[in-house]
N, C-alpha and C positions, 0 to 999 in steps of 0.2 A: 503494499500500499504504500504510496508517494505522499511525503508531507503535504500539508497544507499550502497552497500558494496565494502570498498575499499580493492582490493586485496592485499597481503602482501607476503612478500618473505618465512615467518617464522610464521604462524600465531598462532600454538600450544606455542611459546616460545617469546611473545612480550615482556619482560622485556629485553631480549638479544638484543632488536634490540631499535634503536630511534625511538620515535613517531614522532617526525615532523624534516625537517632539515631547518636551519635560510637560506632564500637566499637573495640576494638583493632585489627582488622580496614579501618579506613577509617568513611567514612561511607556509612550504606545508610540505604533506606527503613522504614519500620517493617513491611508487608510483606515486603519483603527478609530482613528481620534476622528475622522469627517463621518463614519459610520456610528458613532453615539449620538450624532442628531439624530431625533426624534421625530422633528418638524413640530414641535409642540406649540412655537409661535411667541414663548414667551420673550424670544428675542426683537421681534419686529418692531413695537413702540420706541423700544430703546436706539434704533440704528437711523441715521440721519437721513441718510439717503432713500430709505423706505417711505420714511415720513412725507420725505419731498416728491417720492414719484410712483406711491402705492402700488408698484408691481412686485410680484413675487421674484422676479428673476434680481431685484436689487435688492432684496432683504436675507439676513445673515442665512436663513435656513435654506433659501434657494440659490446661494452661491454655495452653500455645501452640500447641496442635491448636487449641485452642475458638478463641483469635482468628483465626487461618489462615481456619478454616472459614467465621466472620463477613463476614471482610474479602472471600471469594470467593463467599458468597452464598449457601452452601450450609447455613448455619444461620441460620436469621431472629432477629433479636433480639425482635421483638417478642412471636414464641413461647417463646422460652427466656431470657425475662429473668431470671426467679427463679433459672435455674442459674448463669448469667452472673454474677450478683450474689452467688450463695454462693461461687463460685471466686474471685470478687475480694476479698470480705470476709476471708475463711480465707488469703489471700496476707500474707506477712509484710513482703513488697517488701524484703529481708533481703539479696539477694544471694549468698546461700550457692549457689544452683542455678549461679550464673554462673561462681562461683568453681570448682565441680567440674566445666564444661563444658569439653571441648577449642576448640570454635568463640565459648566466651564470649560466647554468647547472654543478652543482657539483659531477663528472663524480667520482673523488675518494669516497666520502661519499657512493656512489654507490655501490663499490666495498667492501668496508669495509663492508657495509651491507648483501654484498653477501657471503663473507668470514666468518660472523655470524653467516650465515646460513648454508654453508656448515661445521661449525665447523672445518676447515680444520688448520693445525699449519703449516705455511711454513718456520718458523725458525727451523733449526738442534734441536731436542730434549732438549738435554743435555745444549745450549746457552740459549735456551727459559726458563728450569729449573733456570739457573744460573742469567738472570735477572728478572725474576721473583720474585726470593729473595730479591732483592732491596725494592717492595712492600710490601711484607707479612713478610721479618726480616731484616729490613736495616742495622741492627749492625754486623748481619752474614756476608751479601754480602760483608759488606766493609772489613771484615776479610780475606775473601775470596780473594776478589781483590787484596788484597795487599800483599797475599800471591802467587798469581800468580803472581802479577809482581815480586817479589823476586825471584821467581823461576826461572821465566824468565831473570831475571839480574844475575844470578849464571849460566845461560847457560844451564838449563836442557831441557828448551823447544829447543832450538838449536837441543842439541842432540838425541832430541825425533823425531826432524824432519829427522834427517838423518840417524835414524834407521828406518825410514818408519812408526814408531807408528801414526803419526797423519793424516795417508791417511787410518786408521782403519775407518770404518760407525761409525758416528756419531762427529768425530773429525776432519772433513774437515775443518772446520770453524777455527779451533786452528791457521791454514796456515796464512790465510787471514789475522787475528786478528793479527799475529807476525807480518805480512807486515806493518801494516800501523800504528800498535802504535808508537808512539815515542820512543827516549832512554829513561832512568829513567831519571826523572828530577833532576835539579840540588840542591843539599843539601839544599842549599839558599832559593830557590823556595819554596820547602817545608816546610821548617820551618816559611816562612814569612806567607804562606796558611795558617799551622796549628796554626799560634798565632791569624790570621784574625778569626777563627770558634772559638776558645776556648776564646777569650777576645773579646766578645760582648759588644758594647758600652749601656752606661745606659739610653739612651734617643735617640733611633734610630730615624732618619728622613726617612729612607726605608728598604725593604726587599731584599735581592738579594737571587734568587732562582738559584743556577748555575747547569750547565749542567751535565749530567753524566762523558763527558769526560773532561771537565774544572776542576771538582772536583778530579777524580781519576789518569786522564791521560796526564791531561795541564794545570798544576797550573799557569804555566807564564799567561794563556788566564786568570783564575779566578782573577790574581794580575793584568793584565792592565785595565780589567773591574773595581777594586776595584780602581785602580790610576784615573781614569776618574770620576767615580760617587762622589769620596771622597772631590775632589773640592767645591761640594757644599751639601753633604749629608753626615751622621753618619748611613754607610749600618750595617742593621743587618743579616748574613750571615745563611739562613738555610741550613745546614749541612746536607746531604745524608736523602734527601726531595724528595719522586718521585710526580709527577706532576699528572699523571695517563696517560700519553700520551702514553706508553709503552704499557699498557694494552688495550687502545683506539685501537690501530693499530694492535696489534699481541694477544693480549688475550680478557680476558671478559670484557664487555662492563659494567657489573653491578662490577665487579671488579678497571674499572675506576671511576666509579661513587662515588665509598666509598673513593676513593683516594683522590677523589676532592673535597668531603666534608671536608675531615680533613684539606687540603692545607687552602678550606676556611673559613675554623674553626682556624686554626693557623694566619690566616690573620686576622681574626676579634679579635683575641687577643691581639694583638698588637695596641697601639693608637685607639682603637675602630675601626678598618679597616678603617684606613682613610691613611694612607701610601702606597706610590707606592709599586708596585710589580716588580721587576726588573728581567729579565733573559736573556742569553747570545745566547739561542739556538733561532734561527726564528721560528722552528718547533715548540716546546713548547710555545712560544708568541702566534704563531696562534691557538695553541690547548686551550689554555686558555681563549682566547679572544672569541673561540665560545664554551666557559663552560657553557652556559644558554640552548643549545637545548639539553643536556643530559638530564637535568630535566623537560621538557614539562610538564610530567606527575605529578610532583610536585610541585605547584605553591608558594609555602613558599620555597623550596628550588632554586626554579628559578628565584626568587627576589634576593636571597641572592648570587645566581651567576652573575645576572644580576651586583649588583652591586661591585662583586669582578671583574667583568672581565673590568670596566671602572678605575681600580687602577692598570692593569697590562699594564707594558713598555717595552719596548726593549733596548738595549744599544745606537743605534744610536741616541736616544735622549738626550743624554749626551756626545756626541760627535759634534765638530762642525771646520770648515776649520779652522778656525784661531789658532786653537790650534794645529794642525799637524804640525810635524817639519819633514816628509818623504823628501826623494830627489825627485823633481818636475819634474827632467827629465826622471825618470822611466815611463815605459809604463805599465799602469794597466787598470784591468778588473773588474766586479764585474758579480762574479755569483750568481743566485737568484735561486740555487734549494733548494728546502722546500716543506714542505707536505702541499698540499690542495691548496695552492695560489703562485703568483709570482708578486702579486702587491699590493699596500697597502702602509702605510706610510714607514715603516720599509725600505722598498725597494725605494722606493722614496728618502728619504734620505739619504741612503746610496749614492743612486748614484748622487745626489746634493751637499754632502761634495766631493765626488770622483771626479767629474768633475768641481767644485770649486777648488780646492789645483791643481790639476793634468792639467786641463786646455786642449790640444791640445792629450795630452798623455794618456788621460781617453779613452779608448776603447771600442766604442759602439758595442753591439752584436746583430747581425741578429737575427729576432725570430725563426730564425733553429738552431741556435745553440745549441749545447747540452748542459746543466748542467749537474753537479754532484750529481745522485740520493741520495735523504736524507734517513737520520733516520734509516740507515743500510739493505737498498736494497741489498745491495751486499751480504748480507748472507741470503738471501731468496732464497730457493731452484728452480729454474728453471728459474731464474732471467736472465736478458739481460744487468746486469750490466758494464761486461768487453768492451762490443761493444759500451756502451753509453758513457762510460768514455775514451774509445780510439776517439770516437768523438767529445768529449769537449778537450782532449788533441791536435787533429790535427786542431781544432778552435783555440786555443791558438798559436800553431807552427805557422799559417799562417798570424795571426797577430801580430806575434813576440811580443807575453807580456811579461813583465817581473815577474810582480805578478800579481796572481788572489786572490782577496778578495771574503770570502763567508761570509754569516752570520750563520754559524754553524760550530764549531770547529769539528766533526765528517766528513762533507763534508771537509773541509782541509785536514784532515788525508788522506781521501780516494784519492782525487786529486792530493796530494804529492806523493802517491805511484806510480800512472803514472807517474807524470811528473818525478820523478827521474829515473824511465825506461827507457823513450822514448824523454823526452825532456828536461832536467837537465837545460836548459838555464830559466827556468822558475822555479817558486814556487808558493805555495799556501798558505793563511794566513787567520785567522780571521780578521773580519774586525775592532775590539775591539783594534787589535796590530798594528793599521797605523803607529805608531813609534817605533816598534819593540819590 
């Protein structure tokens, strides 16, 4: 009698996919995980895209059923590629469905597995190549970004937009990037951030892995994080180091593994891997905490990843309500937009700090209130980002919120763009900048 064969999305290319998914109920294969969905519908009212479209295909259970049928061979990818890509590109990967699901089914991970099977690229090609360069050629990437920011500062991008050049195929993303990016940072912030990177402490007690936006576009965020952690630690900044998250979400899983191995080795080279590794992006934090599932087929590396993941911390671990001096009379709320999950220690700690400091002026969000799409979703082709962001703005206006705190710098930039246009009475900021 032959062994039971577990259906796979892409059996000819197993290294392009995860072998198992780590779930609250233990490790499961992708097929086992998606098969646990019994289509009860608990997730539907929590899904932003289903609330907008009211289409079963764009509900979490519809997406899970799509993955299961493709794995079982009952739905051919070649004949249904357009439908599969539409279901993929409209999924926020936000984890709201997992939060509402009794079985904690990781629909976002299923969607990424489908993307790897399709080998589709949801980002504009030029943007994808630019961001991929950070992994393969980090120094070149840094020079390109700084050159682009300088060209933007002298008005070249504004002139290109006025002439319509940015509306050419493949360049539309430049318009949105120009809209959301902040003004050129102050010289004092740039100088202080440069000094923090080039003058490492001789005996560090913590490693700081800044997000892409904090390192290149929002040095004030990176400096705010350093201000908090320097009260107890001597931080060593890992400058221009990729976590592997970008390749995990938009690129090749094998490249993500390679980048994660480098980060694990770099962490292990400092104080024998005993130091905390801090990040200011909740997306990066959630990804690094899930690192062991990328190495299920390599026990040696999985053990290293498990040890590494235990040292990953988020900026909320270093903040306390007692140290906050922000005006208590302002109405605030917490935006829980993130990849993969909306619950756990960072969200609980941030909510507790805000409730303790602002008391009755902390606005509790309903489970239907939209969050800002995370990790560059608004650059994805065929997305529903604008409608979802507008739903978030409407909720903010309805509750007359003054400041919205996010756990990601990119989410704050995205939300601020829409708030300035449609509800300028409110603003968004990263949680680490509670004191301005």
